N, C-alpha and C positions, 0 to 999 in steps of 0.2 A: 477542387483543395487549393486552399492558398497559403502562401510563406507570408511567415512576419517577415522575413528581409523584402517583399515584395510591397509592403505598406499598404495595402488596400482592402482587402478582407475586413480586417478586424475594424476599421473606423466604418465603412459601413454599415457596420453591426448595431453602431447609434450609443453612447450612455457607455457606462460601467457594469458588470457584475453586478450583485445583491453578495455571492459567496465567489472566493475562488480556491480551489480544492489544487493539493501541489504534491505529487510523490515526490519520496527522498532522492534514493541511491537513481543515479543516472539521469535525474532529472533535476533537482532544487541544488545539488552541490557536485561537485567535478568530480573528476576522476580521483584524486588525492584527498577527498572525503570532504572537503573544505566546501563551504559558501562566502561565497566571494563577497566586497563590499561591495558592489557593482550592485550583484543579487539585494543583499542587505535593504539596501536604499530605496530601490526597486519593491521592496515588500515591503519599508515605512510609507512610500508616497504611497503605495496601492489602500493601504489601513486607514493612512489618515484622512483619505479620500472616502470615508465608511464603509470600505469594503470587506464584511468580516474574512477570514481565513483560518484553512484549516489544511494541517498536513494530512496527508491520507498515503498510510504506509504499512508496510509488511513487515516493518519491525514493532516488536511490541515496547511499553511505553518509557520505560528506562532507557533505552538505546533513543528513542523520538526524541527523552528532552534535552540532548544532548544539541541536537540540533534546532530548538526551539530557542535555548540558549541565547543562541548567533541570528534569530529568524526574528526582527522587530514587527510585532504587532500582530505577529499568529498567534490566534486565540484559542484551539482546536488541535484533536490528535484522533484523526484516525486510525487507528493502531490494529496490530494483524489482522492487516487486508479484512479489515469491516467486523473485527470479533468485538470489538472495544471500543469505547467512544469515549476520548477526555476533554475535558476543561481544563484548559494548559493554565491558565489561567488563576483560578481555584485551583488546583492541582487534584479534582476529582474528577470518577469516571461516574460521567452518565449513561451510559448505555454498556450490557456487551451482551453477546449471543453465543452461549457454550453450548457442547456437546450434552449430556448426561454419560455418563460414567461408565453406564451401561450400554450405550451409543458410542462411546471413546473404544472402548477397549472390543467392541464385536468390531469397530472398521480397519482397529489395529490387526485384530486377530485373521480377517481376511487379507487384507492388503501382505502379512506375513506369510498364510498359507501358499499366495497367488506368489510370489516373490520373496522364496526363503531369505537372498542375501540381503534385502532391506534392513538398514539404520534408522530409528526412530529418532524422533525431537518431541518432548512435552511440552506444552505452554498450558498450564492448571489453569483456571478462575482465580484460586487463593493467589497470584502472581507468582508461583514456582514453577522454577524450568529446570525438566528432567530430561538427560539425554543418554542413550546407550552411547557404551566405550564404542569408538572408530566412527561416529554416528558426521557427518559433514565436515570430513577433512579437508574440506577447499572452502569453506566459510572463510570470508575476510575476516584479517585480523581486527581492525575497528570493528566490526559490528560486535564483538565477544568484549568488549571495555567496559560496556557500564549495564550487566546484569552478572545475577550471580547463580552459576548452573551446578546443578547436584548430577556425576555421573554412576551410571546403572550397567549391570548386563542385560536387565531386561525390564525398559519402561513401561512397557505392557503391565507389569507387575507392580507399577508403582502409581497405577490409576485408584486415588481412593476418593476423587471425589469429580464436579463438572471439570470438563476439560473445553479450554479453545479450539486449541488447534495442534493437530498430530503433522509434523515436519516429517517426511518420506524421501531417503536418501538412499538409490540402490544403483550401488558400483556398474551392474552387468545393463541396466538398461535405460535408455534413454530416456529424462523425463518424460517426455511427450508419450512417450510411445507405454510408458509407468500408467501414466493417466487414461491413456486410451485402454488401457489393459483391464483399470482397477474398477474407474470409473461405473461401467453396468452393475459390477456385483456390489458396489458402496450398501450398506444399509439403507432404511430408510430415516428420512432426518439428519443425513448424511451427503456430503459428496465431495468429490477430490479434484482439486484445479492447481492451473498453476501458481507458484508461491511468489516471484519475484528472483528465487536467488536458482541456483541449478539445483532444483529439488522437487515433490508436488508438496501439497498440504493437503490435508484431510481436515474439515468443519463441519459446523453447522449447517445444513441445506437454505441456500439463499444469503448464506452471508459475503457482503464483498463491499469492497469498499462503497459503491453508491448508497447501498443500504445503510453504512456510517454516516455517509454525509445525508441522507434523508432527515436522520433525527438532529442536527444542525438545525437544518432547513427551517422543519417541521419547531424550533423552538423561537425562530425570525418569522415567520408566515412566508419566508422564499420558495418560489418554484424550481424547476428545476430548471426550467427556461433562463432565469434568471442568476443561470451559476455557469463559471468555467472551468473547466479541471485541465491539468498538465500531465503527463505521464509519459512513459517509455517502454514499459512491462506486459507480459502479456496479461501479468495480472490487475493493469488498469484498464484491460478492453471493457469490462463493463462501466466504469466508470465513466470515462470519457463518451458511452453511446447514450449514458443516463444525460450527462450535462446539458446545456445552452450552446457552450462553445466548446470544444474538444480540440487538445493542443497537443499534441504529440508530437515529442523530440526529434530530430533528424536521426540521430543515432540509436533512433526505437527502431524495433523489425518491422518487415513490410505490413503485416499482420496487424498491427498496434495502428501505424501512418493511414492504416486505407479506413482505418474508422474515424481519421480523424478529421477535424473541417480547416485545423492551421498544421501546417509544421514549422517549428519554431529552431534557430540554430541549434547546432549539439549543447549537450548537457558542460561542454568544458569551456564553451564560448560565450558564456554565459546567456543561453537562450530562456531561461524563462525572464529574465530582467528585459530581453529584447520585447519581448512580446508586451511584458506589462507597461514600458517604455510606451510602446506604440497606441496602448490601450488609453494611455495616461494623454498621448500627445491627442490626440482623437477627441478630446472632451476639451482641450486647452482652448 
């Protein structure tokens, strides 16, 4: 595994990728939720060199837009960990993968039966966000700024159409332990996985950031081997394994860094910019 600071691993691969994908929280933005001028300049230089750039985030589209406004040249957004793919320039959805309302209800009912104290947050395919009272009490405030949420006593009863994701928070159970307990019990067509926050996520089977990025690659005839992906979370592992060049942030857990080709400096130290600058230097 190479480090961006070492300066050898990236240049030896030769040329620029055709697509670059960036996780947001813990990767592209710093601990204050800021996309720095250095990172913005690096993104601008990368996209002006002809690289297609995409966010790949657990955030829903409204929360991704606030980042896109500060991210020059980023043309796409894979949202909700792959459940939705947006053309950010046109502001149009180009793909989604939803659970049917029956699958969504069954998955949530199983989760509630096995872990009675769970609290649920629901992202419906029509763009509504429905959260139970007491759901995600520790969710960062900045993630609440750009979405409208309806609070209800029972989110399962509110399912009236296709659902993109359930967020599952259980105060009594560690998130990874919760996933281990529920994963074998999820109904056909659904799965549970890390969300990127301190909670689990239930979605349609096969939905992940890599699958969302494949939609964009198909538009341009890009192979996964010609991509680079940046991430820091357990929800980024599928994407990092898929990408031709996988970059984990130094602030990522060990299991994320273990699947990476390159470890970038900490997200608070403009790690993404450091890697991009090195890539661009390698072709100059």
